[in-house]
PDBQT receptor file of N, H, CA, C and O in Angstrom, charges set to zero:
ATOM      1  N   UNK A   1     -22.986  73.685  56.316  1.00  0.00    +0.000 N 
ATOM      2  CA  UNK A   1     -23.764  74.876  56.000  1.00  0.00    +0.000 C 
ATOM      3  C   UNK A   1     -25.234  74.500  55.774  1.00  0.00    +0.000 C 
ATOM      4  O   UNK A   1     -25.551  73.351  55.468  1.00  0.00    +0.000 OA
ATOM      5  N   UNK A   2     -26.102  75.465  55.925  1.00  0.00    +0.000 N 
ATOM      6  H   UNK A   2     -25.845  76.399  56.174  1.00  0.00    +0.000 HD
ATOM      7  CA  UNK A   2     -27.508  75.198  55.728  1.00  0.00    +0.000 C 
ATOM      8  C   UNK A   2     -27.881  75.308  54.254  1.00  0.00    +0.000 C 
ATOM      9  O   UNK A   2     -27.133  75.865  53.450  1.00  0.00    +0.000 OA
ATOM     10  N   UNK A   3     -29.029  74.777  53.919  1.00  0.00    +0.000 N 
ATOM     11  H   UNK A   3     -29.636  74.325  54.572  1.00  0.00    +0.000 HD
ATOM     12  CA  UNK A   3     -29.509  74.696  52.538  1.00  0.00    +0.000 C 
ATOM     13  C   UNK A   3     -29.923  76.072  52.023  1.00  0.00    +0.000 C 
ATOM     14  O   UNK A   3     -30.692  76.776  52.677  1.00  0.00    +0.000 OA
ATOM     15  N   UNK A   4     -29.416  76.454  50.854  1.00  0.00    +0.000 N 
ATOM     16  H   UNK A   4     -28.792  75.882  50.322  1.00  0.00    +0.000 HD
ATOM     17  CA  UNK A   4     -29.763  77.744  50.245  1.00  0.00    +0.000 C 
ATOM     18  C   UNK A   4     -30.517  77.597  48.927  1.00  0.00    +0.000 C 
ATOM     19  O   UNK A   4     -30.936  78.601  48.353  1.00  0.00    +0.000 OA
ATOM     20  N   UNK A   5     -30.698  76.395  48.442  1.00  0.00    +0.000 N 
ATOM     21  H   UNK A   5     -30.357  75.579  48.908  1.00  0.00    +0.000 HD
ATOM     22  CA  UNK A   5     -31.370  76.183  47.170  1.00  0.00    +0.000 C 
ATOM     23  C   UNK A   5     -32.752  76.845  47.183  1.00  0.00    +0.000 C 
ATOM     24  O   UNK A   5     -33.587  76.581  48.048  1.00  0.00    +0.000 OA
ATOM     25  N   UNK A   6     -32.956  77.716  46.191  1.00  0.00    +0.000 N 
ATOM     26  H   UNK A   6     -32.277  77.930  45.489  1.00  0.00    +0.000 HD
ATOM     27  CA  UNK A   6     -34.220  78.445  45.991  1.00  0.00    +0.000 C 
ATOM     28  C   UNK A   6     -34.576  79.438  47.093  1.00  0.00    +0.000 C 
ATOM     29  O   UNK A   6     -35.699  79.942  47.118  1.00  0.00    +0.000 OA
ATOM     30  N   UNK A   7     -33.662  79.729  47.990  1.00  0.00    +0.000 N 
ATOM     31  H   UNK A   7     -32.749  79.320  47.970  1.00  0.00    +0.000 HD
ATOM     32  CA  UNK A   7     -33.898  80.772  49.004  1.00  0.00    +0.000 C 
ATOM     33  C   UNK A   7     -33.658  82.121  48.347  1.00  0.00    +0.000 C 
ATOM     34  O   UNK A   7     -32.702  82.281  47.588  1.00  0.00    +0.000 OA
ATOM     35  N   UNK A   8     -34.519  83.094  48.631  1.00  0.00    +0.000 N 
ATOM     36  H   UNK A   8     -35.296  82.964  49.247  1.00  0.00    +0.000 HD
ATOM     37  CA  UNK A   8     -34.358  84.451  48.124  1.00  0.00    +0.000 C 
ATOM     38  C   UNK A   8     -33.378  85.205  49.028  1.00  0.00    +0.000 C 
ATOM     39  O   UNK A   8     -33.556  85.268  50.244  1.00  0.00    +0.000 OA
ATOM     40  N   UNK A   9     -32.338  85.778  48.406  1.00  0.00    +0.000 N 
ATOM     41  H   UNK A   9     -32.193  85.727  47.417  1.00  0.00    +0.000 HD
ATOM     42  CA  UNK A   9     -31.318  86.484  49.168  1.00  0.00    +0.000 C 
ATOM     43  C   UNK A   9     -31.062  87.842  48.525  1.00  0.00    +0.000 C 
ATOM     44  O   UNK A   9     -30.927  87.944  47.306  1.00  0.00    +0.000 OA
ATOM     45  N   UNK A  10     -30.996  88.890  49.356  1.00  0.00    +0.000 N 
ATOM     46  H   UNK A  10     -31.106  88.807  50.346  1.00  0.00    +0.000 HD
ATOM     47  CA  UNK A  10     -30.682  90.231  48.898  1.00  0.00    +0.000 C 
ATOM     48  C   UNK A  10     -29.274  90.587  49.330  1.00  0.00    +0.000 C 
ATOM     49  O   UNK A  10     -28.943  90.517  50.514  1.00  0.00    +0.000 OA
ATOM     50  N   UNK A  11     -28.445  90.968  48.368  1.00  0.00    +0.000 N 
ATOM     51  H   UNK A  11     -28.714  91.025  47.407  1.00  0.00    +0.000 HD
ATOM     52  CA  UNK A  11     -27.089  91.432  48.652  1.00  0.00    +0.000 C 
ATOM     53  C   UNK A  11     -27.062  92.936  48.411  1.00  0.00    +0.000 C 
ATOM     54  O   UNK A  11     -27.363  93.400  47.312  1.00  0.00    +0.000 OA
ATOM     55  N   UNK A  12     -26.704  93.689  49.434  1.00  0.00    +0.000 N 
ATOM     56  H   UNK A  12     -26.459  93.312  50.327  1.00  0.00    +0.000 HD
ATOM     57  CA  UNK A  12     -26.657  95.145  49.329  1.00  0.00    +0.000 C 
ATOM     58  C   UNK A  12     -25.201  95.575  49.189  1.00  0.00    +0.000 C 
ATOM     59  O   UNK A  12     -24.396  95.399  50.103  1.00  0.00    +0.000 OA
ATOM     60  N   UNK A  13     -24.881  96.137  48.037  1.00  0.00    +0.000 N 
ATOM     61  H   UNK A  13     -25.535  96.280  47.295  1.00  0.00    +0.000 HD
ATOM     62  CA  UNK A  13     -23.514  96.558  47.751  1.00  0.00    +0.000 C 
ATOM     63  C   UNK A  13     -22.758  95.525  46.929  1.00  0.00    +0.000 C 
ATOM     64  O   UNK A  13     -22.736  94.342  47.271  1.00  0.00    +0.000 OA
ATOM     65  N   UNK A  14     -22.151  95.968  45.864  1.00  0.00    +0.000 N 
ATOM     66  H   UNK A  14     -22.169  96.929  45.586  1.00  0.00    +0.000 HD
ATOM     67  CA  UNK A  14     -21.421  95.062  44.983  1.00  0.00    +0.000 C 
ATOM     68  C   UNK A  14     -19.925  95.373  44.956  1.00  0.00    +0.000 C 
ATOM     69  O   UNK A  14     -19.276  95.243  43.919  1.00  0.00    +0.000 OA
ATOM     70  N   UNK A  15     -19.388  95.783  46.096  1.00  0.00    +0.000 N 
ATOM     71  H   UNK A  15     -19.916  95.889  46.939  1.00  0.00    +0.000 HD
ATOM     72  CA  UNK A  15     -17.937  95.900  46.212  1.00  0.00    +0.000 C 
ATOM     73  C   UNK A  15     -17.343  94.509  46.185  1.00  0.00    +0.000 C 
ATOM     74  O   UNK A  15     -18.016  93.549  45.809  1.00  0.00    +0.000 OA
ATOM     75  N   UNK A  16     -16.097  94.394  46.578  1.00  0.00    +0.000 N 
ATOM     76  H   UNK A  16     -15.551  95.174  46.884  1.00  0.00    +0.000 HD
ATOM     77  CA  UNK A  16     -15.430  93.091  46.543  1.00  0.00    +0.000 C 
ATOM     78  C   UNK A  16     -16.178  92.023  47.336  1.00  0.00    +0.000 C 
ATOM     79  O   UNK A  16     -16.376  90.911  46.848  1.00  0.00    +0.000 OA
ATOM     80  N   UNK A  17     -16.594  92.357  48.556  1.00  0.00    +0.000 N 
ATOM     81  H   UNK A  17     -16.433  93.261  48.952  1.00  0.00    +0.000 HD
ATOM     82  CA  UNK A  17     -17.269  91.339  49.367  1.00  0.00    +0.000 C 
ATOM     83  C   UNK A  17     -18.683  91.065  48.876  1.00  0.00    +0.000 C 
ATOM     84  O   UNK A  17     -19.141  89.925  48.949  1.00  0.00    +0.000 OA
ATOM     85  N   UNK A  18     -19.393  92.085  48.375  1.00  0.00    +0.000 N 
ATOM     86  H   UNK A  18     -19.021  93.011  48.315  1.00  0.00    +0.000 HD
ATOM     87  CA  UNK A  18     -20.736  91.863  47.841  1.00  0.00    +0.000 C 
ATOM     88  C   UNK A  18     -20.728  91.008  46.593  1.00  0.00    +0.000 C 
ATOM     89  O   UNK A  18     -21.594  90.153  46.407  1.00  0.00    +0.000 OA
ATOM     90  N   UNK A  19     -19.750  91.239  45.740  1.00  0.00    +0.000 N 
ATOM     91  H   UNK A  19     -19.046  91.933  45.891  1.00  0.00    +0.000 HD
ATOM     92  CA  UNK A  19     -19.615  90.410  44.538  1.00  0.00    +0.000 C 
ATOM     93  C   UNK A  19     -19.289  88.968  44.925  1.00  0.00    +0.000 C 
ATOM     94  O   UNK A  19     -19.884  88.030  44.395  1.00  0.00    +0.000 OA
ATOM     95  N   UNK A  20     -18.344  88.796  45.848  1.00  0.00    +0.000 N 
ATOM     96  H   UNK A  20     -17.861  89.558  46.278  1.00  0.00    +0.000 HD
ATOM     97  CA  UNK A  20     -17.956  87.458  46.295  1.00  0.00    +0.000 C 
ATOM     98  C   UNK A  20     -19.127  86.734  46.958  1.00  0.00    +0.000 C 
ATOM     99  O   UNK A  20     -19.347  85.548  46.713  1.00  0.00    +0.000 OA
ATOM    100  N   UNK A  21     -19.874  87.449  47.797  1.00  0.00    +0.000 N 
ATOM    101  H   UNK A  21     -19.695  88.413  47.997  1.00  0.00    +0.000 HD
ATOM    102  CA  UNK A  21     -21.036  86.845  48.441  1.00  0.00    +0.000 C 
ATOM    103  C   UNK A  21     -22.080  86.420  47.410  1.00  0.00    +0.000 C 
ATOM    104  O   UNK A  21     -22.665  85.342  47.514  1.00  0.00    +0.000 OA
ATOM    105  N   UNK A  22     -22.302  87.263  46.431  1.00  0.00    +0.000 N 
ATOM    106  H   UNK A  22     -21.826  88.138  46.346  1.00  0.00    +0.000 HD
ATOM    107  CA  UNK A  22     -23.265  86.935  45.377  1.00  0.00    +0.000 C 
ATOM    108  C   UNK A  22     -22.856  85.677  44.626  1.00  0.00    +0.000 C 
ATOM    109  O   UNK A  22     -23.685  84.806  44.366  1.00  0.00    +0.000 OA
ATOM    110  N   UNK A  23     -21.590  85.584  44.280  1.00  0.00    +0.000 N 
ATOM    111  H   UNK A  23     -20.916  86.292  44.491  1.00  0.00    +0.000 HD
ATOM    112  CA  UNK A  23     -21.087  84.401  43.566  1.00  0.00    +0.000 C 
ATOM    113  C   UNK A  23     -21.238  83.125  44.415  1.00  0.00    +0.000 C 
ATOM    114  O   UNK A  23     -21.651  82.079  43.916  1.00  0.00    +0.000 OA
ATOM    115  N   UNK A  24     -20.897  83.235  45.693  1.00  0.00    +0.000 N 
ATOM    116  H   UNK A  24     -20.561  84.085  46.099  1.00  0.00    +0.000 HD
ATOM    117  CA  UNK A  24     -21.040  82.086  46.582  1.00  0.00    +0.000 C 
ATOM    118  C   UNK A  24     -22.502  81.649  46.678  1.00  0.00    +0.000 C 
ATOM    119  O   UNK A  24     -22.812  80.462  46.576  1.00  0.00    +0.000 OA
ATOM    120  N   UNK A  25     -23.390  82.615  46.872  1.00  0.00    +0.000 N 
ATOM    121  H   UNK A  25     -23.138  83.580  46.955  1.00  0.00    +0.000 HD
ATOM    122  CA  UNK A  25     -24.809  82.295  46.969  1.00  0.00    +0.000 C 
ATOM    123  C   UNK A  25     -25.338  81.665  45.680  1.00  0.00    +0.000 C 
ATOM    124  O   UNK A  25     -26.145  80.737  45.724  1.00  0.00    +0.000 OA
ATOM    125  N   UNK A  26     -24.883  82.171  44.539  1.00  0.00    +0.000 N 
ATOM    126  H   UNK A  26     -24.227  82.925  44.504  1.00  0.00    +0.000 HD
ATOM    127  CA  UNK A  26     -25.311  81.591  43.262  1.00  0.00    +0.000 C 
ATOM    128  C   UNK A  26     -24.809  80.151  43.113  1.00  0.00    +0.000 C 
ATOM    129  O   UNK A  26     -25.526  79.288  42.605  1.00  0.00    +0.000 OA
ATOM    130  N   UNK A  27     -23.596  79.903  43.552  1.00  0.00    +0.000 N 
ATOM    131  H   UNK A  27     -23.014  80.604  43.964  1.00  0.00    +0.000 HD
ATOM    132  CA  UNK A  27     -23.069  78.516  43.514  1.00  0.00    +0.000 C 
ATOM    133  C   UNK A  27     -23.871  77.587  44.415  1.00  0.00    +0.000 C 
ATOM    134  O   UNK A  27     -23.998  76.393  44.144  1.00  0.00    +0.000 OA
ATOM    135  N   UNK A  28     -24.414  78.158  45.496  1.00  0.00    +0.000 N 
ATOM    136  H   UNK A  28     -24.310  79.128  45.717  1.00  0.00    +0.000 HD
ATOM    137  CA  UNK A  28     -25.227  77.368  46.429  1.00  0.00    +0.000 C 
ATOM    138  C   UNK A  28     -26.685  77.305  45.988  1.00  0.00    +0.000 C 
ATOM    139  O   UNK A  28     -27.536  76.803  46.723  1.00  0.00    +0.000 OA
ATOM    140  N   UNK A  29     -26.979  77.818  44.781  1.00  0.00    +0.000 N 
ATOM    141  H   UNK A  29     -26.288  78.226  44.185  1.00  0.00    +0.000 HD
ATOM    142  CA  UNK A  29     -28.311  77.737  44.149  1.00  0.00    +0.000 C 
ATOM    143  C   UNK A  29     -29.359  78.659  44.780  1.00  0.00    +0.000 C 
ATOM    144  O   UNK A  29     -30.557  78.405  44.655  1.00  0.00    +0.000 OA
ATOM    145  N   UNK A  30     -28.917  79.729  45.457  1.00  0.00    +0.000 N 
ATOM    146  H   UNK A  30     -27.944  79.935  45.558  1.00  0.00    +0.000 HD
ATOM    147  CA  UNK A  30     -29.853  80.709  45.985  1.00  0.00    +0.000 C 
ATOM    148  C   UNK A  30     -30.356  81.602  44.863  1.00  0.00    +0.000 C 
ATOM    149  O   UNK A  30     -29.724  81.710  43.813  1.00  0.00    +0.000 OA
ATOM    150  N   UNK A  31     -31.484  82.235  45.090  1.00  0.00    +0.000 N 
ATOM    151  H   UNK A  31     -31.998  82.148  45.943  1.00  0.00    +0.000 HD
ATOM    152  CA  UNK A  31     -32.042  83.202  44.141  1.00  0.00    +0.000 C 
ATOM    153  C   UNK A  31     -31.582  84.582  44.585  1.00  0.00    +0.000 C 
ATOM    154  O   UNK A  31     -32.134  85.157  45.523  1.00  0.00    +0.000 OA
ATOM    155  N   UNK A  32     -30.568  85.111  43.905  1.00  0.00    +0.000 N 
ATOM    156  H   UNK A  32     -30.120  84.644  43.143  1.00  0.00    +0.000 HD
ATOM    157  CA  UNK A  32     -29.875  86.309  44.348  1.00  0.00    +0.000 C 
ATOM    158  C   UNK A  32     -30.386  87.560  43.653  1.00  0.00    +0.000 C 
ATOM    159  O   UNK A  32     -30.497  87.609  42.428  1.00  0.00    +0.000 OA
ATOM    160  N   UNK A  33     -30.696  88.574  44.462  1.00  0.00    +0.000 N 
ATOM    161  H   UNK A  33     -30.605  88.534  45.457  1.00  0.00    +0.000 HD
ATOM    162  CA  UNK A  33     -30.930  89.920  43.966  1.00  0.00    +0.000 C 
ATOM    163  C   UNK A  33     -29.849  90.775  44.614  1.00  0.00    +0.000 C 
ATOM    164  O   UNK A  33     -29.700  90.775  45.836  1.00  0.00    +0.000 OA
ATOM    165  N   UNK A  34     -29.101  91.500  43.797  1.00  0.00    +0.000 N 
ATOM    166  H   UNK A  34     -29.222  91.500  42.805  1.00  0.00    +0.000 HD
ATOM    167  CA  UNK A  34     -28.018  92.353  44.300  1.00  0.00    +0.000 C 
ATOM    168  C   UNK A  34     -28.304  93.792  43.883  1.00  0.00    +0.000 C 
ATOM    169  O   UNK A  34     -28.702  94.053  42.748  1.00  0.00    +0.000 OA
ATOM    170  N   UNK A  35     -28.094  94.726  44.818  1.00  0.00    +0.000 N 
ATOM    171  H   UNK A  35     -27.771  94.515  45.740  1.00  0.00    +0.000 HD
ATOM    172  CA  UNK A  35     -28.315  96.124  44.519  1.00  0.00    +0.000 C 
ATOM    173  C   UNK A  35     -27.103  96.937  44.950  1.00  0.00    +0.000 C 
ATOM    174  O   UNK A  35     -26.356  96.539  45.844  1.00  0.00    +0.000 OA
ATOM    175  N   UNK A  36     -26.921  98.080  44.304  1.00  0.00    +0.000 N 
ATOM    176  H   UNK A  36     -27.528  98.403  43.578  1.00  0.00    +0.000 HD
ATOM    177  CA  UNK A  36     -25.847  99.014  44.673  1.00  0.00    +0.000 C 
ATOM    178  C   UNK A  36     -26.285 100.416  44.317  1.00  0.00    +0.000 C 
ATOM    179  O   UNK A  36     -26.956 100.635  43.308  1.00  0.00    +0.000 OA
ATOM    180  N   UNK A  37     -25.900 101.368  45.158  1.00  0.00    +0.000 N 
ATOM    181  H   UNK A  37     -25.355 101.190  45.978  1.00  0.00    +0.000 HD
ATOM    182  CA  UNK A  37     -26.264 102.776  44.912  1.00  0.00    +0.000 C 
ATOM    183  C   UNK A  37     -25.470 103.363  43.760  1.00  0.00    +0.000 C 
ATOM    184  O   UNK A  37     -25.930 104.298  43.105  1.00  0.00    +0.000 OA
ATOM    185  N   UNK A  38     -24.287 102.829  43.502  1.00  0.00    +0.000 N 
ATOM    186  H   UNK A  38     -23.913 102.069  44.034  1.00  0.00    +0.000 HD
ATOM    187  CA  UNK A  38     -23.445 103.336  42.423  1.00  0.00    +0.000 C 
ATOM    188  C   UNK A  38     -23.881 102.770  41.079  1.00  0.00    +0.000 C 
ATOM    189  O   UNK A  38     -24.635 101.799  41.014  1.00  0.00    +0.000 OA
ATOM    190  N   UNK A  39     -23.398 103.390  40.009  1.00  0.00    +0.000 N 
ATOM    191  H   UNK A  39     -22.786 104.179  40.062  1.00  0.00    +0.000 HD
ATOM    192  CA  UNK A  39     -23.687 102.920  38.659  1.00  0.00    +0.000 C 
ATOM    193  C   UNK A  39     -22.596 103.443  37.734  1.00  0.00    +0.000 C 
ATOM    194  O   UNK A  39     -22.732 104.512  37.139  1.00  0.00    +0.000 OA
ATOM    195  N   UNK A  40     -21.521 102.684  37.622  1.00  0.00    +0.000 N 
ATOM    196  H   UNK A  40     -21.410 101.815  38.105  1.00  0.00    +0.000 HD
ATOM    197  CA  UNK A  40     -20.415 103.059  36.758  1.00  0.00    +0.000 C 
ATOM    198  C   UNK A  40     -20.063 101.925  35.839  1.00  0.00    +0.000 C 
ATOM    199  O   UNK A  40     -20.597 100.824  35.968  1.00  0.00    +0.000 OA
ATOM    200  N   UNK A  41     -19.170 102.181  34.911  1.00  0.00    +0.000 N 
ATOM    201  H   UNK A  41     -18.737 103.076  34.805  1.00  0.00    +0.000 HD
ATOM    202  CA  UNK A  41     -18.801 101.193  33.897  1.00  0.00    +0.000 C 
ATOM    203  C   UNK A  41     -18.255  99.911  34.512  1.00  0.00    +0.000 C 
ATOM    204  O   UNK A  41     -18.640  98.816  34.104  1.00  0.00    +0.000 OA
ATOM    205  N   UNK A  42     -17.366 100.038  35.486  1.00  0.00    +0.000 N 
ATOM    206  H   UNK A  42     -17.053 100.928  35.817  1.00  0.00    +0.000 HD
ATOM    207  CA  UNK A  42     -16.776  98.859  36.114  1.00  0.00    +0.000 C 
ATOM    208  C   UNK A  42     -17.849  98.034  36.846  1.00  0.00    +0.000 C 
ATOM    209  O   UNK A  42     -17.859  96.805  36.778  1.00  0.00    +0.000 OA
ATOM    210  N   UNK A  43     -18.734  98.729  37.532  1.00  0.00    +0.000 N 
ATOM    211  H   UNK A  43     -18.726  99.728  37.587  1.00  0.00    +0.000 HD
ATOM    212  CA  UNK A  43     -19.800  98.056  38.262  1.00  0.00    +0.000 C 
ATOM    213  C   UNK A  43     -20.794  97.399  37.296  1.00  0.00    +0.000 C 
ATOM    214  O   UNK A  43     -21.323  96.327  37.589  1.00  0.00    +0.000 OA
ATOM    215  N   UNK A  44     -21.044  98.024  36.171  1.00  0.00    +0.000 N 
ATOM    216  H   UNK A  44     -20.614  98.895  35.933  1.00  0.00    +0.000 HD
ATOM    217  CA  UNK A  44     -21.940  97.426  35.169  1.00  0.00    +0.000 C 
ATOM    218  C   UNK A  44     -21.347  96.120  34.634  1.00  0.00    +0.000 C 
ATOM    219  O   UNK A  44     -22.080  95.176  34.342  1.00  0.00    +0.000 OA
ATOM    220  N   UNK A  45     -20.019  96.071  34.507  1.00  0.00    +0.000 N 
ATOM    221  H   UNK A  45     -19.424  96.839  34.745  1.00  0.00    +0.000 HD
ATOM    222  CA  UNK A  45     -19.369  94.840  34.061  1.00  0.00    +0.000 C 
ATOM    223  C   UNK A  45     -19.568  93.719  35.078  1.00  0.00    +0.000 C 
ATOM    224  O   UNK A  45     -19.865  92.582  34.711  1.00  0.00    +0.000 OA
ATOM    225  N   UNK A  46     -19.404  94.048  36.349  1.00  0.00    +0.000 N 
ATOM    226  H   UNK A  46     -19.164  94.972  36.647  1.00  0.00    +0.000 HD
ATOM    227  CA  UNK A  46     -19.637  93.071  37.424  1.00  0.00    +0.000 C 
ATOM    228  C   UNK A  46     -21.086  92.614  37.389  1.00  0.00    +0.000 C 
ATOM    229  O   UNK A  46     -21.369  91.419  37.471  1.00  0.00    +0.000 OA
ATOM    230  N   UNK A  47     -21.998  93.564  37.268  1.00  0.00    +0.000 N 
ATOM    231  H   UNK A  47     -21.768  94.535  37.201  1.00  0.00    +0.000 HD
ATOM    232  CA  UNK A  47     -23.431  93.264  37.230  1.00  0.00    +0.000 C 
ATOM    233  C   UNK A  47     -23.757  92.329  36.061  1.00  0.00    +0.000 C 
ATOM    234  O   UNK A  47     -24.526  91.380  36.213  1.00  0.00    +0.000 OA
ATOM    235  N   UNK A  48     -23.175  92.601  34.917  1.00  0.00    +0.000 N 
ATOM    236  H   UNK A  48     -22.550  93.372  34.794  1.00  0.00    +0.000 HD
ATOM    237  CA  UNK A  48     -23.428  91.762  33.745  1.00  0.00    +0.000 C 
ATOM    238  C   UNK A  48     -23.002  90.321  33.972  1.00  0.00    +0.000 C 
ATOM    239  O   UNK A  48     -23.715  89.393  33.590  1.00  0.00    +0.000 OA
ATOM    240  N   UNK A  49     -21.845  90.127  34.589  1.00  0.00    +0.000 N 
ATOM    241  H   UNK A  49     -21.265  90.881  34.900  1.00  0.00    +0.000 HD
ATOM    242  CA  UNK A  49     -21.369  88.759  34.857  1.00  0.00    +0.000 C 
ATOM    243  C   UNK A  49     -22.276  88.058  35.865  1.00  0.00    +0.000 C 
ATOM    244  O   UNK A  49     -22.577  86.873  35.720  1.00  0.00    +0.000 OA
ATOM    245  N   UNK A  50     -22.706  88.788  36.877  1.00  0.00    +0.000 N 
ATOM    246  H   UNK A  50     -22.463  89.750  36.995  1.00  0.00    +0.000 HD
ATOM    247  CA  UNK A  50     -23.612  88.179  37.850  1.00  0.00    +0.000 C 
ATOM    248  C   UNK A  50     -24.945  87.821  37.222  1.00  0.00    +0.000 C 
ATOM    249  O   UNK A  50     -25.507  86.766  37.516  1.00  0.00    +0.000 OA
ATOM    250  N   UNK A  51     -25.457  88.688  36.361  1.00  0.00    +0.000 N 
ATOM    251  H   UNK A  51     -25.000  89.545  36.122  1.00  0.00    +0.000 HD
ATOM    252  CA  UNK A  51     -26.714  88.390  35.663  1.00  0.00    +0.000 C 
ATOM    253  C   UNK A  51     -26.570  87.171  34.763  1.00  0.00    +0.000 C 
ATOM    254  O   UNK A  51     -27.496  86.367  34.658  1.00  0.00    +0.000 OA
ATOM    255  N   UNK A  52     -25.427  87.026  34.118  1.00  0.00    +0.000 N 
ATOM    256  H   UNK A  52     -24.675  87.679  34.204  1.00  0.00    +0.000 HD
ATOM    257  CA  UNK A  52     -25.199  85.844  33.288  1.00  0.00    +0.000 C 
ATOM    258  C   UNK A  52     -25.229  84.569  34.120  1.00  0.00    +0.000 C 
ATOM    259  O   UNK A  52     -25.577  83.499  33.621  1.00  0.00    +0.000 OA
ATOM    260  N   UNK A  53     -24.857  84.691  35.403  1.00  0.00    +0.000 N 
ATOM    261  H   UNK A  53     -24.574  85.560  35.809  1.00  0.00    +0.000 HD
ATOM    262  CA  UNK A  53     -24.866  83.557  36.299  1.00  0.00    +0.000 C 
ATOM    263  C   UNK A  53     -26.225  83.321  36.953  1.00  0.00    +0.000 C 
ATOM    264  O   UNK A  53     -26.408  82.335  37.667  1.00  0.00    +0.000 OA
ATOM    265  N   UNK A  54     -27.183  84.227  36.709  1.00  0.00    +0.000 N 
ATOM    266  H   UNK A  54     -27.034  85.028  36.129  1.00  0.00    +0.000 HD
ATOM    267  CA  UNK A  54     -28.538  84.010  37.206  1.00  0.00    +0.000 C 
ATOM    268  C   UNK A  54     -29.035  85.006  38.231  1.00  0.00    +0.000 C 
ATOM    269  O   UNK A  54     -30.174  84.896  38.686  1.00  0.00    +0.000 OA
ATOM    270  N   UNK A  55     -28.223  85.967  38.606  1.00  0.00    +0.000 N 
ATOM    271  H   UNK A  55     -27.298  86.056  38.236  1.00  0.00    +0.000 HD
ATOM    272  CA  UNK A  55     -28.650  86.967  39.596  1.00  0.00    +0.000 C 
ATOM    273  C   UNK A  55     -29.489  88.054  38.929  1.00  0.00    +0.000 C 
ATOM    274  O   UNK A  55     -29.409  88.270  37.719  1.00  0.00    +0.000 OA
ATOM    275  N   UNK A  56     -30.278  88.717  39.731  1.00  0.00    +0.000 N 
ATOM    276  H   UNK A  56     -30.343  88.541  40.713  1.00  0.00    +0.000 HD
ATOM    277  CA  UNK A  56     -30.963  89.922  39.329  1.00  0.00    +0.000 C 
ATOM    278  C   UNK A  56     -30.186  91.078  39.950  1.00  0.00    +0.000 C 
ATOM    279  O   UNK A  56     -29.946  91.078  41.158  1.00  0.00    +0.000 OA
ATOM    280  N   UNK A  57     -29.789  92.064  39.145  1.00  0.00    +0.000 N 
ATOM    281  H   UNK A  57     -29.984  92.064  38.164  1.00  0.00    +0.000 HD
ATOM    282  CA  UNK A  57     -28.963  93.157  39.646  1.00  0.00    +0.000 C 
ATOM    283  C   UNK A  57     -29.615  94.487  39.284  1.00  0.00    +0.000 C 
ATOM    284  O   UNK A  57     -30.080  94.685  38.161  1.00  0.00    +0.000 OA
ATOM    285  N   UNK A  58     -29.640  95.407  40.272  1.00  0.00    +0.000 N 
ATOM    286  H   UNK A  58     -29.262  95.246  41.184  1.00  0.00    +0.000 HD
ATOM    287  CA  UNK A  58     -30.122  96.756  40.059  1.00  0.00    +0.000 C 
ATOM    288  C   UNK A  58     -29.072  97.724  40.551  1.00  0.00    +0.000 C 
ATOM    289  O   UNK A  58     -28.642  97.652  41.702  1.00  0.00    +0.000 OA
ATOM    290  N   UNK A  59     -28.663  98.620  39.693  1.00  0.00    +0.000 N 
ATOM    291  H   UNK A  59     -29.012  98.679  38.758  1.00  0.00    +0.000 HD
ATOM    292  CA  UNK A  59     -27.689  99.639  40.040  1.00  0.00    +0.000 C 
ATOM    293  C   UNK A  59     -28.363 100.996  40.186  1.00  0.00    +0.000 C 
ATOM    294  O   UNK A  59     -29.445 101.207  39.638  1.00  0.00    +0.000 OA
ATOM    295  N   UNK A  60     -27.744 101.918  40.914  1.00  0.00    +0.000 N 
ATOM    296  H   UNK A  60     -26.865 101.746  41.359  1.00  0.00    +0.000 HD
ATOM    297  CA  UNK A  60     -28.323 103.230  41.109  1.00  0.00    +0.000 C 
ATOM    298  C   UNK A  60     -29.495 103.244  42.066  1.00  0.00    +0.000 C 
ATOM    299  O   UNK A  60     -30.356 104.122  42.000  1.00  0.00    +0.000 OA
ATOM    300  N   UNK A  61     -29.525 102.249  42.973  1.00  0.00    +0.000 N 
ATOM    301  H   UNK A  61     -28.826 101.536  43.026  1.00  0.00    +0.000 HD
ATOM    302  CA  UNK A  61     -30.639 102.101  43.918  1.00  0.00    +0.000 C 
ATOM    303  C   UNK A  61     -30.222 102.708  45.261  1.00  0.00    +0.000 C 
ATOM    304  O   UNK A  61     -29.147 102.411  45.782  1.00  0.00    +0.000 OA
ATOM    305  N   UNK A  62     -31.079 103.551  45.803  1.00  0.00    +0.000 N 
ATOM    306  H   UNK A  62     -31.952 103.793  45.379  1.00  0.00    +0.000 HD
ATOM    307  CA  UNK A  62     -30.838 104.064  47.136  1.00  0.00    +0.000 C 
ATOM    308  C   UNK A  62     -31.795 103.382  48.118  1.00  0.00    +0.000 C 
ATOM    309  O   UNK A  62     -32.979 103.207  47.831  1.00  0.00    +0.000 OA
ATOM    310  N   UNK A  63     -31.268 103.011  49.254  1.00  0.00    +0.000 N 
ATOM    311  H   UNK A  63     -30.305 103.153  49.486  1.00  0.00    +0.000 HD
ATOM    312  CA  UNK A  63     -32.051 102.329  50.264  1.00  0.00    +0.000 C 
ATOM    313  C   UNK A  63     -32.287 103.300  51.393  1.00  0.00    +0.000 C 
ATOM    314  O   UNK A  63     -31.340 103.857  51.948  1.00  0.00    +0.000 OA
ATOM    315  N   UNK A  64     -33.541 103.507  51.736  1.00  0.00    +0.000 N 
ATOM    316  H   UNK A  64     -34.310 103.055  51.285  1.00  0.00    +0.000 HD
ATOM    317  CA  UNK A  64     -33.880 104.449  52.809  1.00  0.00    +0.000 C 
ATOM    318  C   UNK A  64     -33.721 103.845  54.167  1.00  0.00    +0.000 C 
ATOM    319  O   UNK A  64     -33.968 104.512  55.172  1.00  0.00    +0.000 OA
TER     320      UNK A  64
């Protein structure tokens, strides 16, 4: 695989695959920003765990 250390990566959507992708990217030392249009209790829990791991997460974001 190619080097991801300090690369800025945007993950759109925090469903099962978005969460998994974010975790993989964080393990590979990428600088992860994850966004999702939804904003519910379960998603906030996922967001909190990703933020604890170093990601920046924004919920309730709409992408034009």
